[in-house]
N, CA, C and O atoms as CSV, one atom per row, in Angstrom:
chain,resi,resn,atom,element,x,y,z
A,1,MET,N,N,12.326,-3.101,-22.182
A,1,MET,CA,C,12.583,-2.312,-21.223
A,1,MET,C,C,12.513,-2.407,-19.859
A,1,MET,O,O,11.364,-1.996,-19.696
A,2,ASN,N,N,13.022,-2.718,-18.502
A,2,ASN,CA,C,12.891,-3.467,-17.371
A,2,ASN,C,C,13.586,-1.521,-16.545
A,2,ASN,O,O,14.716,-1.092,-16.312
A,3,ARG,N,N,11.975,-0.835,-16.352
A,3,ARG,CA,C,12.337,0.017,-15.378
A,3,ARG,C,C,11.641,0.229,-14.413
A,3,ARG,O,O,10.427,0.034,-14.463
A,4,LYS,N,N,12.330,0.727,-13.193
A,4,LYS,CA,C,11.666,0.369,-11.605
A,4,LYS,C,C,10.867,2.076,-11.459
A,4,LYS,O,O,11.247,3.212,-11.744
A,5,PRO,N,N,9.857,1.610,-10.984
A,5,PRO,CA,C,8.713,2.597,-10.624
A,5,PRO,C,C,9.897,3.797,-9.388
A,5,PRO,O,O,10.604,3.473,-8.434
A,6,ASN,N,N,9.564,5.457,-10.149
A,6,ASN,CA,C,10.024,6.129,-9.430
A,6,ASN,C,C,9.390,6.808,-7.551
A,6,ASN,O,O,8.791,7.836,-7.236
A,7,LEU,N,N,9.813,5.845,-6.873
A,7,LEU,CA,C,9.214,5.947,-6.395
A,7,LEU,C,C,9.381,7.167,-4.894
A,7,LEU,O,O,10.208,8.032,-5.184
A,8,PRO,N,N,8.990,7.298,-3.950
A,8,PRO,CA,C,9.650,8.702,-3.384
A,8,PRO,C,C,10.432,8.023,-1.960
A,8,PRO,O,O,10.300,6.862,-1.572
A,9,THR,N,N,11.189,8.993,-1.383
A,9,THR,CA,C,12.096,8.646,-0.355
A,9,THR,C,C,11.244,8.883,0.757
A,9,THR,O,O,10.235,9.538,1.018
A,10,ALA,N,N,12.424,7.716,1.586
A,10,ALA,CA,C,12.010,7.709,2.535
A,10,ALA,C,C,11.714,8.464,3.205
A,10,ALA,O,O,10.636,8.330,3.783
A,11,GLY,N,N,12.400,9.437,3.409
A,11,GLY,CA,C,12.279,10.910,3.971
A,11,GLY,C,C,10.636,11.203,3.754
A,11,GLY,O,O,9.828,10.610,4.469
A,12,GLU,N,N,10.204,12.129,2.751
A,12,GLU,CA,C,8.820,12.308,2.311
A,12,GLU,C,C,8.044,11.871,3.039
A,12,GLU,O,O,7.993,10.764,3.577
A,13,GLN,N,N,6.777,13.538,3.146
A,13,GLN,CA,C,6.109,13.393,3.723
A,13,GLN,C,C,4.593,12.327,3.308
A,13,GLN,O,O,4.235,12.579,2.158
A,14,GLY,N,N,3.599,11.134,4.066
A,14,GLY,CA,C,2.261,10.905,3.057
A,14,GLY,C,C,2.767,9.731,3.231
A,14,GLY,O,O,3.989,9.791,3.368
A,15,PRO,N,N,2.310,8.614,3.286
A,15,PRO,CA,C,2.581,6.929,3.620
A,15,PRO,C,C,1.875,6.932,1.968
A,15,PRO,O,O,1.173,7.784,1.425
A,16,ILE,N,N,2.477,5.387,1.374
A,16,ILE,CA,C,1.999,4.955,0.022
A,16,ILE,C,C,1.183,3.679,0.099
A,16,ILE,O,O,1.576,2.689,0.717
A,17,LEU,N,N,-0.233,3.755,-0.705
A,17,LEU,CA,C,-0.743,2.998,-0.569
A,17,LEU,C,C,-0.422,2.049,-1.313
A,17,LEU,O,O,0.074,2.211,-2.428
A,18,VAL,N,N,-0.721,0.678,-0.666
A,18,VAL,CA,C,-0.074,-0.086,-1.851
A,18,VAL,C,C,-1.736,-1.104,-1.561
A,18,VAL,O,O,-2.343,-1.446,-0.546
A,19,ILE,N,N,-1.942,-1.275,-2.904
A,19,ILE,CA,C,-3.217,-2.109,-2.983
A,19,ILE,C,C,-3.278,-3.572,-3.292
A,19,ILE,O,O,-2.875,-4.018,-4.366
A,20,GLY,N,N,-3.766,-4.287,-2.378
A,20,GLY,CA,C,-3.575,-5.394,-2.838
A,20,GLY,C,C,-2.501,-6.852,-1.583
A,20,GLY,O,O,-2.251,-8.057,-1.593
A,21,ALA,N,N,-2.288,-5.865,-0.887
A,21,ALA,CA,C,-1.219,-6.703,0.183
A,21,ALA,C,C,-1.791,-7.384,0.586
A,21,ALA,O,O,-1.082,-8.377,0.417
A,22,THR,N,N,-2.270,-7.573,0.854
A,22,THR,CA,C,-2.570,-9.228,1.073
A,22,THR,C,C,-2.592,-10.185,0.512
A,22,THR,O,O,-3.020,-11.191,1.078
A,23,GLY,N,N,-2.076,-10.244,-1.001
A,23,GLY,CA,C,-1.970,-11.138,-2.188
A,23,GLY,C,C,-0.698,-11.361,-1.936
A,23,GLY,O,O,-0.187,-10.914,-0.910
A,24,ALA,N,N,-0.058,-12.024,-2.759
A,24,ALA,CA,C,1.762,-12.375,-2.835
A,24,ALA,C,C,2.115,-10.965,-3.230
A,24,ALA,O,O,2.556,-10.224,-2.352
A,25,GLN,N,N,1.970,-10.522,-4.439
A,25,GLN,CA,C,2.519,-9.836,-5.046
A,25,GLN,C,C,2.503,-8.021,-4.057
A,25,GLN,O,O,3.248,-7.044,-3.979
A,26,GLY,N,N,1.502,-8.349,-3.632
A,26,GLY,CA,C,1.253,-6.602,-3.100
A,26,GLY,C,C,1.845,-6.685,-1.774
A,26,GLY,O,O,2.415,-5.773,-1.176
A,27,GLY,N,N,1.527,-8.603,-1.140
A,27,GLY,CA,C,2.251,-8.449,0.446
A,27,GLY,C,C,3.933,-7.616,-0.146
A,27,GLY,O,O,4.213,-6.444,0.107
A,28,ALA,N,N,4.756,-8.494,-0.873
A,28,ALA,CA,C,5.798,-8.395,-0.919
A,28,ALA,C,C,5.998,-6.819,-1.076
A,28,ALA,O,O,6.418,-6.118,-0.155
A,29,ALA,N,N,5.693,-6.389,-2.198
A,29,ALA,CA,C,5.821,-4.915,-2.648
A,29,ALA,C,C,5.348,-3.995,-1.410
A,29,ALA,O,O,5.974,-2.965,-1.163
A,30,ALA,N,N,4.478,-4.297,-0.803
A,30,ALA,CA,C,4.429,-3.686,0.740
A,30,ALA,C,C,5.883,-3.710,1.659
A,30,ALA,O,O,6.798,-2.916,1.877
A,31,ARG,N,N,5.509,-5.184,2.082
A,31,ARG,CA,C,6.785,-5.785,3.456
A,31,ARG,C,C,8.514,-4.952,2.853
A,31,ARG,O,O,9.382,-4.549,3.627
A,32,SER,N,N,8.584,-4.897,1.361
A,32,SER,CA,C,9.994,-4.056,0.498
A,32,SER,C,C,9.577,-2.313,1.408
A,32,SER,O,O,10.186,-1.725,2.303
A,33,LEU,N,N,8.917,-2.131,1.020
A,33,LEU,CA,C,8.726,-0.530,1.552
A,33,LEU,C,C,8.814,-0.511,2.411
A,33,LEU,O,O,9.853,0.030,2.789
A,34,LEU,N,N,7.848,-1.062,3.539
A,34,LEU,CA,C,8.213,-0.786,5.281
A,34,LEU,C,C,9.874,-1.001,5.021
A,34,LEU,O,O,10.374,0.053,4.632
A,35,GLU,N,N,10.744,-1.987,5.128
A,35,GLU,CA,C,11.595,-2.500,4.868
A,35,GLU,C,C,12.734,-1.178,4.585
A,35,GLU,O,O,13.794,-0.942,5.165
A,36,GLN,N,N,12.168,-0.566,3.649
A,36,GLN,CA,C,13.058,0.721,3.259
A,36,GLN,C,C,12.732,2.146,3.962
A,36,GLN,O,O,12.896,3.238,3.419
A,37,GLY,N,N,12.320,1.964,5.063
A,37,GLY,CA,C,11.605,2.809,6.005
A,37,GLY,C,C,10.657,3.816,5.357
A,37,GLY,O,O,10.636,4.969,5.787
A,38,HIS,N,N,9.722,3.373,4.153
A,38,HIS,CA,C,8.786,3.831,4.099
A,38,HIS,C,C,7.284,3.588,4.712
A,38,HIS,O,O,6.973,2.442,5.037
A,39,ARG,N,N,6.198,4.848,4.894
A,39,ARG,CA,C,5.530,5.141,5.686
A,39,ARG,C,C,3.892,4.478,4.634
A,39,ARG,O,O,3.267,5.224,3.880
A,40,VAL,N,N,3.602,3.296,4.823
A,40,VAL,CA,C,2.615,2.405,3.848
A,40,VAL,C,C,1.150,1.901,4.628
A,40,VAL,O,O,0.946,1.128,5.564
A,41,ARG,N,N,0.634,2.375,4.136
A,41,ARG,CA,C,-1.043,2.071,3.704
A,41,ARG,C,C,-1.662,1.505,3.029
A,41,ARG,O,O,-1.762,1.941,1.882
A,42,ILE,N,N,-2.508,0.047,3.457
A,42,ILE,CA,C,-2.779,-0.945,2.494
A,42,ILE,C,C,-4.035,-0.557,2.690
A,42,ILE,O,O,-4.399,-0.207,3.812
A,43,LEU,N,N,-5.055,-0.563,1.401
A,43,LEU,CA,C,-6.038,-1.240,1.306
A,43,LEU,C,C,-6.309,-2.392,0.668
A,43,LEU,O,O,-5.833,-2.835,-0.377
A,44,VAL,N,N,-7.493,-3.039,1.731
A,44,VAL,CA,C,-7.645,-4.064,1.922
A,44,VAL,C,C,-9.353,-4.896,2.028
A,44,VAL,O,O,-10.229,-4.074,2.300
A,45,ARG,N,N,-9.630,-5.676,1.933
A,45,ARG,CA,C,-11.433,-5.376,2.090
A,45,ARG,C,C,-11.231,-6.370,3.322
A,45,ARG,O,O,-12.355,-6.780,3.034
A,46,ASP,N,N,-10.935,-6.997,4.211
A,46,ASP,CA,C,-10.564,-7.973,4.791
A,46,ASP,C,C,-9.282,-7.693,5.970
A,46,ASP,O,O,-8.223,-8.307,6.105
A,47,PRO,N,N,-9.773,-6.643,6.665
A,47,PRO,CA,C,-8.604,-6.035,7.658
A,47,PRO,C,C,-8.157,-7.358,8.598
A,47,PRO,O,O,-7.084,-7.053,9.117
A,48,LEU,N,N,-8.482,-8.441,8.936
A,48,LEU,CA,C,-8.622,-9.290,9.813
A,48,LEU,C,C,-7.063,-10.227,8.711
A,48,LEU,O,O,-6.216,-10.994,9.169
A,49,LYS,N,N,-7.158,-9.932,7.810
A,49,LYS,CA,C,-6.237,-11.019,6.722
A,49,LYS,C,C,-5.457,-9.826,6.309
A,49,LYS,O,O,-5.134,-9.728,5.125
A,50,ALA,N,N,-5.109,-8.878,7.194
A,50,ALA,CA,C,-4.205,-8.053,6.867
A,50,ALA,C,C,-2.900,-8.044,8.282
A,50,ALA,O,O,-1.732,-7.701,8.099
A,51,ARG,N,N,-3.416,-8.459,9.500
A,51,ARG,CA,C,-3.222,-8.011,10.086
A,51,ARG,C,C,-1.648,-8.343,10.419
A,51,ARG,O,O,-1.094,-7.849,11.401
A,52,HIS,N,N,-1.052,-9.139,9.598
A,52,HIS,CA,C,0.364,-9.749,10.053
A,52,HIS,C,C,1.373,-7.931,10.018
A,52,HIS,O,O,2.293,-7.442,10.674
A,53,MET,N,N,0.412,-7.438,8.740
A,53,MET,CA,C,0.976,-6.405,7.359
A,53,MET,C,C,1.464,-5.124,8.855
A,53,MET,O,O,2.487,-4.490,9.112
A,54,ALA,N,N,-0.150,-5.279,9.641
A,54,ALA,CA,C,0.103,-4.305,10.754
A,54,ALA,C,C,1.023,-4.530,11.806
A,54,ALA,O,O,0.951,-3.673,12.687
A,55,GLU,N,N,1.734,-5.278,11.960
A,55,GLU,CA,C,2.731,-5.897,12.545
A,55,GLU,C,C,3.466,-5.208,12.203
A,55,GLU,O,O,3.468,-4.135,12.807
A,56,LEU,N,N,4.070,-5.308,11.545
A,56,LEU,CA,C,5.221,-4.875,10.217
A,56,LEU,C,C,5.072,-3.698,10.054
A,56,LEU,O,O,5.613,-3.412,8.986
A,57,GLY,N,N,4.405,-2.365,10.756
A,57,GLY,CA,C,3.907,-1.156,10.788
A,57,GLY,C,C,3.195,-0.214,9.964
A,57,GLY,O,O,3.127,1.010,10.077
A,58,ALA,N,N,2.482,-1.275,8.801
A,58,ALA,CA,C,1.634,-1.176,7.781
A,58,ALA,C,C,0.453,-0.399,8.395
A,58,ALA,O,O,0.058,-0.784,9.496
A,59,GLU,N,N,-0.206,0.739,7.759
A,59,GLU,CA,C,-1.817,1.720,8.611
A,59,GLU,C,C,-2.652,0.986,7.583
A,59,GLU,O,O,-2.789,1.125,6.367
A,60,ILE,N,N,-3.048,0.345,8.278
A,60,ILE,CA,C,-4.650,-0.822,7.564
A,60,ILE,C,C,-5.874,0.247,7.136
A,60,ILE,O,O,-6.327,1.154,7.834
A,61,CYS,N,N,-6.293,-0.159,5.699
A,61,CYS,CA,C,-7.618,0.359,5.998
A,61,CYS,C,C,-8.288,0.037,4.709
A,61,CYS,O,O,-7.910,-0.093,3.544
A,62,SER,N,N,-9.819,-0.074,5.569
A,62,SER,CA,C,-10.779,-1.119,4.702
A,62,SER,C,C,-11.780,-0.322,3.730
A,62,SER,O,O,-12.234,0.822,3.752
A,63,GLY,N,N,-11.921,-1.363,2.910
A,63,GLY,CA,C,-12.237,-0.262,1.478
A,63,GLY,C,C,-12.096,-1.153,0.110
A,63,GLY,O,O,-11.108,-1.852,-0.116
A,64,ASP,N,N,-12.655,-1.093,-0.329
A,64,ASP,CA,C,-13.052,-2.299,-1.732
A,64,ASP,C,C,-12.336,-0.966,-3.196
A,64,ASP,O,O,-12.135,0.248,-3.169
A,65,LEU,N,N,-12.202,-1.796,-4.038
A,65,LEU,CA,C,-11.794,-0.569,-4.809
A,65,LEU,C,C,-13.127,-0.592,-6.081
A,65,LEU,O,O,-12.866,-0.319,-7.252
A,66,SER,N,N,-14.272,-0.888,-5.705
A,66,SER,CA,C,-15.440,-1.536,-6.237
A,66,SER,C,C,-16.770,-0.444,-6.076
A,66,SER,O,O,-17.735,-0.190,-6.797
A,67,VAL,N,N,-16.248,0.108,-4.616
A,67,VAL,CA,C,-16.938,1.179,-3.656
A,67,VAL,C,C,-16.374,2.472,-3.623
A,67,VAL,O,O,-15.776,2.826,-2.607
A,68,PRO,N,N,-16.488,3.278,-4.659
A,68,PRO,CA,C,-16.004,4.687,-4.401
A,68,PRO,C,C,-15.932,5.380,-3.427
A,68,PRO,O,O,-15.023,6.208,-3.364
A,69,ALA,N,N,-16.704,5.272,-2.563
A,69,ALA,CA,C,-16.782,5.937,-1.321
A,69,ALA,C,C,-15.689,5.167,-0.021
A,69,ALA,O,O,-15.316,5.841,0.939
A,70,SER,N,N,-15.428,4.216,-0.131
A,70,SER,CA,C,-14.667,3.713,0.440
A,70,SER,C,C,-13.433,3.623,-0.054
A,70,SER,O,O,-12.868,2.541,0.106
A,71,LEU,N,N,-12.640,4.805,-0.829
A,71,LEU,CA,C,-11.336,5.002,-1.392
A,71,LEU,C,C,-11.024,6.125,-0.833
A,71,LEU,O,O,-9.813,6.333,-0.754
A,72,GLU,N,N,-11.995,7.239,-0.251
A,72,GLU,CA,C,-11.804,8.604,0.500
A,72,GLU,C,C,-10.553,8.441,1.347
A,72,GLU,O,O,-9.550,9.108,1.095
A,73,ALA,N,N,-10.596,7.466,2.460
A,73,ALA,CA,C,-9.863,7.772,3.907
A,73,ALA,C,C,-8.674,7.001,3.727
A,73,ALA,O,O,-7.681,6.921,4.451
A,74,ALA,N,N,-8.955,6.418,2.583
A,74,ALA,CA,C,-7.197,5.401,1.937
A,74,ALA,C,C,-6.762,6.504,1.460
A,74,ALA,O,O,-5.607,6.879,1.663
A,75,GLY,N,N,-7.806,7.317,0.614
A,75,GLY,CA,C,-6.453,8.644,-0.658
A,75,GLY,C,C,-5.954,9.283,0.144
A,75,GLY,O,O,-4.742,9.477,0.052
A,76,ALA,N,N,-6.872,9.980,1.485
A,76,ALA,CA,C,-6.313,10.603,2.338
A,76,ALA,C,C,-4.688,11.566,2.412
A,76,ALA,O,O,-3.822,10.933,3.016
A,77,GLY,N,N,-4.485,12.182,2.178
A,77,GLY,CA,C,-2.933,12.832,2.525
A,77,GLY,C,C,-1.393,11.543,1.870
A,77,GLY,O,O,-0.216,11.844,2.066
A,78,ILE,N,N,-1.896,9.944,0.988
A,78,ILE,CA,C,-1.544,9.948,0.280
A,78,ILE,C,C,-0.075,10.671,-1.095
A,78,ILE,O,O,-0.247,11.574,-1.914
A,79,ARG,N,N,1.260,9.821,-0.851
A,79,ARG,CA,C,1.920,10.247,-1.595
A,79,ARG,C,C,2.216,9.676,-2.915
A,79,ARG,O,O,2.745,10.263,-3.860
A,80,SER,N,N,1.840,8.548,-2.868
A,80,SER,CA,C,1.712,7.858,-4.027
A,80,SER,C,C,1.141,6.386,-3.777
A,80,SER,O,O,1.211,5.953,-2.627
A,81,ILE,N,N,0.412,5.351,-5.076
A,81,ILE,CA,C,-0.118,4.747,-5.359
A,81,ILE,C,C,0.934,3.122,-5.491
A,81,ILE,O,O,2.039,3.185,-6.030
A,82,ARG,N,N,0.475,1.966,-5.009
A,82,ARG,CA,C,1.531,1.028,-5.757
A,82,ARG,C,C,0.417,0.224,-5.454
A,82,ARG,O,O,-0.047,0.136,-4.317
A,83,HIS,N,N,-0.291,-0.719,-7.032
A,83,HIS,CA,C,-1.061,-1.541,-7.038
A,83,HIS,C,C,-0.067,-2.559,-8.486
A,83,HIS,O,O,-0.390,-2.518,-9.673
A,84,PRO,N,N,1.131,-3.379,-7.910
A,84,PRO,CA,C,1.617,-4.494,-8.124
A,84,PRO,C,C,0.839,-5.070,-9.203
A,84,PRO,O,O,1.748,-5.300,-10.001
A,85,GLY,N,N,0.090,-5.344,-9.602
A,85,GLY,CA,C,-1.174,-6.372,-10.773
A,85,GLY,C,C,-0.812,-4.924,-11.892
A,85,GLY,O,O,-1.316,-5.302,-12.950
A,86,THR,N,N,-0.338,-3.816,-12.096
A,86,THR,CA,C,-0.634,-3.211,-12.831
A,86,THR,C,C,0.868,-3.099,-13.902
A,86,THR,O,O,1.061,-2.658,-15.034
A,87,GLY,N,N,1.464,-3.543,-13.188
A,87,GLY,CA,C,3.172,-3.439,-13.437
A,87,GLY,C,C,3.763,-1.905,-13.004
A,87,GLY,O,O,3.318,-1.154,-12.137
A,88,PRO,N,N,4.828,-1.720,-13.838
A,88,PRO,CA,C,5.111,-0.190,-13.573
A,88,PRO,C,C,4.899,0.787,-14.245
A,88,PRO,O,O,5.210,1.903,-13.828
């Protein structure tokens, strides 16, 4: 079964948090969401590697999934999380 994830509409409040946006799949997901008019926040370990995403309009949040304390800012006010490596 090929199911598409239920995405919030572009007009809804709060950004969509994309994990892994400096990689191929996560980057493609973040770019697609930005092109659709969504607010996008990306969680990255190295903000320098995400400069191109910031230029496209993504909000950069520095953190690491293995450091729970770093996730608080990334998750503040979000409406959805996308991690392309986990599937729909």
